[in-house]
C-alpha positions in Angstrom: -28.6 8.0 -10.3 -28.4 9.4 -14.2 -31.2 11.4 -13.3 -29.5 13.9 -10.1 -25.4 13.6 -11.1 -23.5 15.3 -8.5 -25.9 15.1 -5.8 -26.3 16.9 -2.8 -27.2 15.3 0.1 -27.1 15.3 4.2 -26.5 12.3 6.1 -29.2 12.5 8.6 -28.5 15.2 12.0 -28.6 19.0 12.1 -27.8 21.5 15.0 -31.1 22.3 16.9 -31.4 25.2 17.2 -31.2 27.6 20.8 -34.5 27.9 21.9 -35.4 24.0 22.1 -32.4 22.9 23.7 -33.7 25.1 26.3 -36.7 24.2 26.6 -36.1 20.2 26.2 -34.3 21.8 30.0 -37.5 23.0 31.0 -40.4 19.9 29.4 -42.4 20.1 32.4 -43.4 23.7 32.0 -44.8 22.1 28.2 -48.1 20.9 28.1 -48.6 17.8 25.0 -50.1 20.5 22.4 -46.6 22.5 24.0 -44.6 19.6 22.7 -45.9 18.9 19.4 -46.1 22.5 18.6 -42.2 22.6 19.5 -41.6 19.7 17.2 -42.9 21.4 14.4 -41.3 24.3 14.7 -38.1 22.8 14.8 -38.4 20.5 11.8 -39.2 23.6 10.2 -36.1 25.6 11.2 -34.2 22.7 10.3 -35.8 22.1 6.7 -35.7 26.0 5.8 -32.1 25.7 6.2 -31.5 23.0 4.4 -34.0 23.6 1.5 -32.9 27.8 1.5 -29.2 26.3 0.4 -30.7 24.0 -2.8 -30.1 20.7 -1.5 -30.9 17.7 -3.5 -31.6 15.4 -0.8 -33.3 17.2 2.8 -34.1 15.5 6.1 -35.8 16.7 9.2 -32.4 16.9 11.1 -33.3 15.0 13.6 -34.9 17.9 15.6 -36.7 15.2 18.2 -33.8 13.1 18.7 -31.8 13.6 22.1 -28.6 12.0 19.8 -29.1 10.5 16.0 -29.0 7.2 18.4 -29.0 7.6 22.3 -32.6 8.6 22.2 -33.8 5.3 20.4 -33.5 3.7 24.0 -36.2 5.1 25.3 -38.6 3.2 22.6 -37.3 -0.1 23.9 -38.5 -2.1 26.3 -36.7 -5.1 28.7 -33.8 -2.2 29.5 -32.9 0.1 32.4 -31.6 3.5 31.4 -28.6 4.9 32.6 -29.4 7.5 35.0 -25.7 9.5 35.0 -22.9 8.7 32.5 -20.0 7.8 34.1 -17.7 10.7 33.4 -19.0 13.8 34.2 -15.5 16.5 33.8 -12.3 16.4 31.6 -12.5 16.9 27.7 -15.3 15.6 26.0 -15.4 11.8 24.8 -17.4 9.2 24.4 -17.1 7.8 27.8 -19.5 10.7 29.0 -22.3 8.7 27.9 -23.6 6.0 29.4 -24.7 2.3 28.6 -28.5 0.8 29.6 -28.8 -2.3 31.2 -30.6 -5.3 29.8 -33.1 -6.7 32.2 -35.7 -8.4 30.0 -36.4 -9.6 26.4 -35.7 -6.9 23.9 -38.5 -5.2 22.1 -39.7 -2.0 20.2 -43.7 -2.7 20.6 -44.2 1.0 19.5 -41.5 1.1 16.9 -38.4 3.1 16.9 -40.4 6.9 16.2 -39.1 7.0 13.1 -42.1 6.6 11.3 -43.9 9.5 13.2 -41.1 11.5 12.3 -41.1 11.0 8.6 -45.1 11.4 8.6 -43.7 15.0 10.5 -41.1 15.7 7.2 -43.7 14.9 4.7 -46.1 17.0 6.3 -43.9 19.9 6.5 -41.6 19.7 3.7 -41.9 21.7 0.8 -41.9 19.8 -3.1 -38.7 19.3 -4.8 -36.3 17.8 -2.6 -36.3 14.0 -2.0 -37.1 13.3 1.4 -34.4 10.8 3.8 -35.3 8.9 6.4 -32.3 7.9 8.9 -31.8 4.9 11.2 -29.2 3.5 13.2 -28.5 0.2 12.5 -28.4 -2.9 15.0 -25.0 -3.0 15.7 -24.3 0.7 15.8 -27.8 0.5 18.3 -25.9 -2.3 20.5 -23.1 -0.4 21.4 -24.7 1.3 24.4 -26.3 -2.0 25.9 -24.2 -4.0 28.6 -24.5 -7.9 28.0 -26.2 -9.5 29.9 -27.1 -13.5 30.9 -29.4 -13.6 28.0 -27.2 -11.4 25.8 -23.8 -12.4 26.2 -21.9 -10.2 24.0 -22.5 -7.3 21.2 -23.0 -9.7 18.3 -26.2 -11.2 20.8 -27.8 -7.9 21.1 -27.0 -6.7 17.5 -29.1 -10.1 16.6 -31.7 -9.2 19.2 -31.8 -5.9 17.7 -31.9 -6.4 13.8 -35.4 -7.5 13.5 -36.7 -4.2 15.5 -34.5 -2.2 12.9 -35.9 -4.3 10.0 -39.5 -3.4 11.3 -38.9 0.0 10.8 -37.4 0.1 7.8 -40.3 -1.8 6.3 -42.8 0.5 7.8 -41.2 3.4 6.9 -41.7 2.3 3.1 -45.0 1.4 3.9 -45.7 5.3 4.9 -44.1 6.4 1.5 -40.2 6.8 2.6 -38.4 6.4 -0.7 -35.1 7.1 0.9 -33.7 5.4 4.1 -30.3 6.0 5.5 -28.9 2.6 7.7 -26.6 4.5 10.3 -23.9 2.3 10.8 -20.7 4.3 12.1 -19.9 1.5 14.4 -19.2 -0.5 11.5 -16.3 1.5 9.7 -15.1 2.4 13.6 -14.4 -1.2 14.0 -13.8 -2.2 10.2 -10.1 -2.8 11.8 -10.6 -4.9 14.6 -13.8 -7.3 13.4 -14.4 -9.5 10.9 -15.9 -7.6 8.3 -18.0 -10.3 6.7 -19.5 -11.3 9.8 -20.4 -7.0 9.8 -21.7 -7.4 5.8 -23.5 -10.2 6.6 -25.2 -8.2 9.3 -26.1 -5.3 7.6 -27.5 -7.2 4.6 -30.0 -9.1 7.0 -31.3 -6.1 8.1 -32.0 -4.1 4.6 -32.8 -7.4 2.9 -37.1 -6.9 3.0 -36.4 -3.1 1.8 -33.8 -3.9 -0.8 -35.5 -2.5 -4.2 -38.5 -1.3 -2.9 -36.4 2.2 -1.6 -32.9 3.9 -2.3 -30.9 2.4 0.7 -27.7 4.5 1.6 -25.4 3.6 4.7 -23.2 6.5 6.5 -19.6 5.1 7.2 -17.4 7.2 9.6 -15.2 7.3 12.2 -17.5 8.9 14.9 -18.5 12.3 16.1 -20.1 12.9 19.4 -18.7 16.1 20.6 -16.6 16.1 17.0 -14.8 13.3 18.3 -13.7 9.9 16.9 -13.2 7.2 18.2 -12.6 5.0 15.3 -9.0 4.2 13.3 -9.4 7.1 10.8 -9.0 4.5 7.7 -11.2 3.3 5.5 -9.0 0.7 3.4 -10.1 -1.9 6.1 -13.3 -1.9 5.5 -12.8 -3.2 1.7 -13.2 -4.7 -0.6 -15.8 -6.7 1.5 -17.8 -3.7 2.2 -18.8 -3.6 -1.3 -21.3 -6.4 -0.8 -23.2 -4.4 1.3 -27.1 -4.2 -0.3 -26.9 -0.5 -0.2 -27.6 1.9 -3.4 -25.0 4.7 -1.3 -22.3 3.6 0.6 -21.2 7.1 2.4 -17.6 7.5 3.3 -15.8 10.4 5.8 -13.0 11.5 3.3 -12.5 15.4 4.7 -10.9 14.3 8.7 -8.7 12.7 6.8 -8.0 14.8 3.5 -9.2 12.9 1.3 -5.7 10.7 1.4 -7.7 7.5 0.7 -9.9 9.2 -2.2 -8.8 6.2 -4.8 -10.9 3.8 -3.0 -14.0 5.7 -4.4 -13.3 3.9 -8.2 -13.8 0.5 -7.1 -16.8 1.5 -4.9 -18.3 3.5 -7.9 -18.2 0.1 -9.9 -20.4 -1.5 -7.6 -23.2 0.9 -6.2 -23.4 5.4 -5.7 -20.3 6.8 -3.5 -20.8 9.5 -1.5 -18.0 11.3 -0.3 -17.7 13.3 2.5 -16.7 16.4 1.8 -17.2 19.0 4.3 -15.5 18.8 7.7 -18.3 18.7 10.0 -15.4 18.5 13.0 -13.6 21.6 12.3 -14.9 25.4 12.5 -12.4 26.5 8.9 -15.6 27.0 6.2 -15.1 25.8 3.3 -15.5 27.9 0.2 -17.2 27.3 -3.0 -13.7 26.5 -4.8 -12.5 24.2 -1.9 -15.7 22.1 -2.7 -15.4 22.7 -6.7 -11.6 21.5 -6.0 -12.6 18.8 -4.4 -15.7 17.4 -7.0 -13.0 17.8 -9.7 -10.5 15.3 -7.6 -13.5 13.1 -7.1 -14.2 13.2 -10.6 -10.5 11.5 -11.3 -11.9 8.1 -10.2 -16.3 8.4 -10.5 -18.1 9.6 -12.8 -20.5 12.2 -11.8 -23.7 9.6 -11.8 -22.1 8.1 -9.5 -21.2 10.7 -6.8 -22.9 11.9 -4.0 -21.9 15.1 -2.0 -22.3 15.8 1.3 -20.8 16.6 4.8 -18.5 13.6 6.8 -21.2 13.0 9.2 -24.4 14.4 10.5 -24.4 18.4 11.8 -25.3 17.9 15.4 -22.7 18.6 16.6 -21.5 22.1 14.8 -22.8 25.0 15.6 -25.7 26.0 12.9 -23.8 29.2 12.3 -21.2 27.3 10.8 -23.3 24.2 9.6 -25.2 26.4 7.7 -22.9 28.2 5.9 -21.1 25.1 5.1 -23.7 23.6 3.5 -24.2 26.5 1.4 -20.9 26.8 0.4 -21.2 23.2 -0.3 -24.0 23.6 -2.7 -22.2 26.5 -4.4 -19.4 24.9 -4.7 -21.0 21.1 -6.5 -23.0 24.1 -8.6 -19.8 25.5 -10.2 -18.6 22.1 -11.4 -21.9 21.4 -12.7 -22.0 24.3 -14.6 -18.3 23.4 -15.8 -19.8 20.2 -17.1 -22.6 21.4 -18.6 -24.9 19.9 -16.1 
């Protein structure tokens, strides 16, 4: 990444505008053309907010998804969608998301919809920023499915989903996508208790057909549904095995752990580019440009500028838009302060 040292990026999702949330609650009142217009308008909003900050890498904000991965189950055949979550009341948490019953062979004959999202992004985005698509990996995608006689455990479900995700990645590359984030937060959430070598093997087989044909990123965090983590907030258990992932960029959640494991990036940077979660998307303290610059300087003690990517900890869909805009703007301003100091 020598052509773009101290690269500024995002993970994938961006807050939905309030009017889009209201419209989604009343979609029966919209025609098909109206819905396409809604999708374009929402993507334009996300693109505008990101490009206005001066980010090096942008996405469509995942504006046409219910969630970074929940919407994908609508594309799968062989499942019976859960109509209601198991818990409605009390503090928000992951058990307020239902799991879907598998009733047949898992397939997605029409793909997962990411190619359509990327083509919309290409059509609407201005020239300049790198355009990135994001796809949930098969292990993460398997997490909301209930094992069945045909697929008796999570790993069997993962193996069934792997070729589906793999095909989506190939189709994205064929459509002109040059950067893809394969989101596997479940791997980082459960690295402390699972066979990390097995997780790495799953990831590598998933991305194998597109390695060398595009930039492959992966996002490793501790969960962010409703702004809450679910995994043990330690990156240490992922390494050294995760260094064998066939990725051009490994992104780690760091802000929520007060950068306590920052020395890890020294080893990562010897293998690949390292993305630093430098903005806390779970909190509403707005990091100042000076805060960001100080963190970047700390990162530079362990990795060279050409290996560093600066981004929020996670996608921004669980953060209010007013805060997300300010956080991204200050992140880019803070990185630019350091770039100016370094003469970049």
